N, C-alpha and C positions, 0 to 999 in steps of 0.2 A: 269798473269792468265792462269789457266790450260786449254790446248786446249781441246774441246769437240768434240767426234766423231759423224760424221753425217750419218755414215752407217756402218754396220758390214757384214763381209762376209769372204770367204776362197779362198786362192790362191790354185788352183789345178795344181800341176806340176808333171805329170805322175801319180803314184800311191800315191803321197804324198799330203796331205791336210794340209794347214797352215792357222789357223784362224787369221784375221787381222781386224783392225778398220780403218776407213778411216777419214781423217781430211782435212779440207780445208787449201790449202797452201797460198791462196791469198783471200783479202777481198776488197769489193768496198768501196769508200769513197766519193761517189759523193754527191753534194749539191742538195737536192731535194726541188722543189718548189710546193705549192699548187696552183690550178687555182681558183682565187677569183672573186667576182662580184665587179665592181669598187667602187661603192658607199657605199654598205652595208658590204662589205669585208666579205661576207659568201661565203663558198665553192660552187663551180659551179658543178652540175652533169651533166654527158654526157648522152645524149640519142642517141639510134640508130634510124635512119630515112632511108627512101628509097630515091632514087635519086629525087623523086618528093616531098621531105620533110614530108612524112607521118611517123608518130611514128610506131615503130615495137615493139611489146611485145616480151619478151624473149622466150616464147613458139613458136613463129612464126619463130624464126631464124633457119636456116639450113646452113650447110657448104657445099659449092660447089667449085669444081675444073673446071676453064675455059678451055675447050680443043680447042675452036675456038671462034672468037668473038661472044658473046651473047648465047653461047651454054655451058651449065654446066653439069657436073656430080655430083649429090647430093649424099653425104655421110652422113648416119645417125649415131648418137652417138654410137648406139649398134654396128654397123659394125666397127667403128674406135676401139672401145674397143676390139673386136675380133681380129683385125689386129695387136694390139700392142703386143710386146714380152712379154712372161710369165716372170713374176718376178723371179729372181734367186739370190742366195747369193754366187754363184760361179764365180770366175774369172778365166777363162781357158786360157791356153797358147798353140799357134799353133807352135811357134818355138823361138828360142833365136838367135839373129844376133848381129854382130858387131855394136857398137854405131855409127860408121861412116856411116853406110848404112841407117840411117834415117836422112835425112837433117831438118834444122830448121823449114822449112815452114809446116811440118807435126805437129808440137806440138801446142796444143790449150790451156789447163788449167791443172795446176798440183795439185795433191793432195798427202798429206803425208799418208804413211801407217805405222801403228804401230802394234806390236804383241797383239793378244788377248788371254791372257793366257800363255800357254807354249811357250818359245821364242827361244828355241835351233834351230828348223828348220828355224825359220824365219831369224836369224842372219847368219846361215849356207848358206842359199840362197843368202843373201846379200854379204857375203864374196866371194862366188863362182862367182857372177856376177862381182864384183869388180876386181877380179883377172884376169878374162878372158877378161874384158873390153866389155861386152856384155849387151845387154837388151832384155827384153821379150816381145813379141808381144800378148797382151791380148785382150779378149772379155769378156764382162759382160752386164747384164741388171739391170737397176735401176729406179724405179719410172716410169716405162711404156716406157723407151727408152733403145735402145741397144747402146753399145759403144765399140770402139776399143781404146786401149791405150798402152804405152809403160812402162814397169816396169824397173826402173833404180836405182842406188845406190846414196844416197846424204848423206854425212857425216855419214856413217856407217848404215844409215836407208833406207828402201825402199820407192820409190816414184813412184806413178802411174800418168802418165801424159796422159790426154785425147788427142787423135789424131783426126785430121780431115780425112774424107772419101777421097777415091782416086779422086772422081768426084770433090771435092772441092779445090783440090790443082793444081796449074798452074805450067806448066814448065818453067824454065828460059830460054829455047830455044825460047819461044814466044817473047823475048825482041829483040829489033833491034840490029843487030850487031854493034859494035864500028865503027864510021866513022870520017873522018877528018884526019888532019896531025898526024904523030907520035910525041910523046912528045921527046923533046930533053934531053940531059943528065943534063943540068943546071936545068930544071923544075923538073926532077925526084929526083935530089939531094936535092932541096928545099923542095919537098913534103915529103922525108924521114926525113929532118930536122924537119919539122913541126910535123910528127907523133912522132920523138924521144923527141921533146920538151914537148910533152903533156903526155908522158909515166909516169904511176904511179899506184898506187893501187886504186881499186875500193872501194868507200866508200858510201854504200847505203843512208846513212843520208843525203848526199848532193844532192840527187835526189828526191825533192818533187814536187807536182803539184802546181806550183806558181800561176796559176790562181784560183785553189781552196783556197788556203791560202789568196790571196787578197779578194776573195769574202767572205769568212767566216769572215775576219776582217772588211770588209765594212758593213756586216749584223750586226755584233755585235756592231759596232759604232752606227748605225741607230737605233738599238734596245735600246740604251741608250739615244736616243733623239739627237745625235750629227748630224752634217752634214759634214761627211768626204769628202775630196777632192778626185775625180777620178784620179787615176794615168794616166799620158799620156804615151802610148806605141807607140813608132815609130819603124817602120821596116827599117833595113839597106839595102841599095841596093849596091850590089857588081858590081864594075866597073873596067874596065881595062882589060889587058890581064891576063892569068893564072899566069904568072911569077910576074906580078906587085901584084896581090892578094895574092900570096904566100909570097911575100917579105913583104907585109903590115902586115899579120898575124904574121910572125916571129918577126917583130919590135915591135908589140903590146904586144906579150908575154914576149919579152925581157924587156920592160919597166914594165910590170907587176911583174917580178921576181925582177927588181932593186927596185921597191917600197916596196916590202916585205922584202928585205934586210935592207933598210933604216929605 
């Protein structure tokens, strides 16, 4: 199925404007339930009530920010609208930086960018970023919100990844410093062997949401009037020293390889 653009805009790089289309790079696959009344199986509607259980009509509702216990600043809908960023179709860039300067914790949600019409400048920019190993720091507004993002190259195409704001990103320095005894050489060698034994290619099809698959199969079976058995899931507890745990893991992987060969 051909991807459908969810937004159109332009990349503004210096005096150059590059028309682009924005496509979703990920999609949700959650199993969604409806809230039903037990006996009639009819959908249940939610009502807004006060703390004293008095029903509140939609016209009575106001948004308030609590600045101290019991004290709120009321914000009217018109005020919120005026505070929202102006809609823009321009993705502007403040700078281009080496990819290594942006750690993983900054990345939030990826989008594909495709050329909209003339594509020479689009692919020229993609090639320049790829050769230099850099990404662009971008800003844009869409649907009443402002965003920051990183423009990167992925398989010869441009990808715009929504970034978190600085106040949302926590520093690794907040973690506790490593404590306890130093690892001995035997433990380090076994850990290296464990990593080496699991080396291989990344195969995306092997990584599915197993809970969602089980849930979907269970729902489908119940819909057909069957009474499927619920799978028993038990958590394994790791015991023993680090050396013993590594040895067990290596032995288990060795047995698994031998079964495949047999």
